[in-house]
C-alpha positions in Angstrom: 24.3 20.6 2.8 20.5 21.1 2.7 20.5 20.8 -1.1 22.2 17.4 -0.8 19.8 16.4 2.0 16.7 17.3 -0.2 18.2 15.4 -3.1 18.7 12.3 -1.0 15.2 12.7 0.5 13.7 12.7 -3.0 15.8 9.7 -3.9 14.5 7.9 -0.8 10.9 8.8 -1.6 11.2 7.5 -5.2 12.8 4.2 -4.1 10.1 3.9 -1.4 7.4 4.3 -4.1 9.1 1.9 -6.4 9.4 -0.7 -3.6 5.7 -0.4 -2.8 4.6 -0.7 -6.5 6.8 -3.6 -7.3 5.9 -5.3 -4.0 2.2 -4.8 -4.7 2.6 -6.3 -8.2 4.5 -9.3 -6.8 2.0 -10.0 -4.1 -0.9 -9.6 -6.5 0.7 -12.1 -8.8 1.2 -14.6 -6.0 -2.4 -14.1 -4.8 -3.7 -14.6 -8.4 -1.7 -17.9 -8.7 -3.1 -19.1 -5.4 -6.6 -18.1 -6.5 -6.2 -20.1 -9.7 -5.1 -23.2 -7.7 -7.5 -23.1 -4.7 -10.7 -21.6 -6.1 -13.1 -24.3 -7.4 -13.1 -24.6 -11.2 -16.2 -24.8 -13.3 -19.1 -27.0 -12.3 -18.5 -30.1 -10.2 -14.7 -30.4 -10.8 -13.5 -28.9 -7.5 -10.3 -27.2 -7.0 -7.0 -28.0 -8.8 -5.2 -28.3 -5.5 -7.4 -31.2 -4.3 -8.4 -32.7 -7.6 -8.6 -36.5 -7.8 -9.6 -37.8 -11.2 -12.6 -40.1 -11.1 -14.4 -42.2 -13.6 -17.5 -40.0 -14.0 -18.7 -38.6 -17.3 -17.1 -35.2 -16.8 -13.6 -36.5 -16.3 -12.2 -35.3 -19.6 -13.6 -31.8 -19.2 -12.4 -31.6 -15.6 -9.0 -32.9 -16.5 -8.5 -30.2 -19.2 -9.9 -27.5 -16.8 -7.5 -28.5 -14.1 -4.5 -28.7 -16.4 -5.4 -25.2 -17.7 -5.8 -23.8 -14.2 -2.5 -25.2 -12.9 -0.7 -24.2 -16.0 -2.1 -20.6 -15.7 -1.0 -20.5 -12.0 2.5 -21.7 -12.9 2.7 -19.1 -15.7 1.6 -16.3 -13.3 4.1 -17.4 -10.7 6.9 -17.5 -13.2 6.1 -14.1 -14.5 6.1 -12.7 -11.0 9.5 -14.0 -10.1 11.4 -11.1 -11.8 9.1 -8.7 -9.9 10.1 -10.5 -6.7 13.8 -10.1 -7.5 13.2 -6.4 -8.3 11.3 -6.0 -5.1 14.2 -7.4 -3.1 16.7 -5.2 -4.9 14.6 -2.0 -4.3 14.2 -2.9 -0.6 18.0 -3.2 -0.3 18.4 0.1 -2.3 15.8 1.7 0.0 17.8 0.7 3.1 21.0 2.2 1.6 19.1 5.4 0.8 17.7 5.6 4.3 21.2 5.1 5.8 22.6 7.9 3.5 19.8 10.1 4.6 20.4 9.4 8.2 24.1 10.2 7.8 23.3 13.5 6.2 20.9 14.4 9.0 23.6 13.6 11.7 26.0 16.2 10.2 
């Protein structure tokens, strides 16, 4: 009985660590994407989120900078989606492990 409890406890601890790592990677990816969109780009261009093209002499450079920043943010977000799915799966798995652990503790 205790052997099974220890095994389940180690299983719970490993799923807990996996959920924390995957969740951290997911949140870091989302924060990075937000940083790319909301942090001002080079020079006087402003942020990609609030960018309005104007007719000044830097318009071409700013347009390409904004397209690059928004494309980078989209790429980071899309790469983080599988991590978000894995995070959700490990949280569900963690809940199941916690329930099995509680059932063994009640015996």
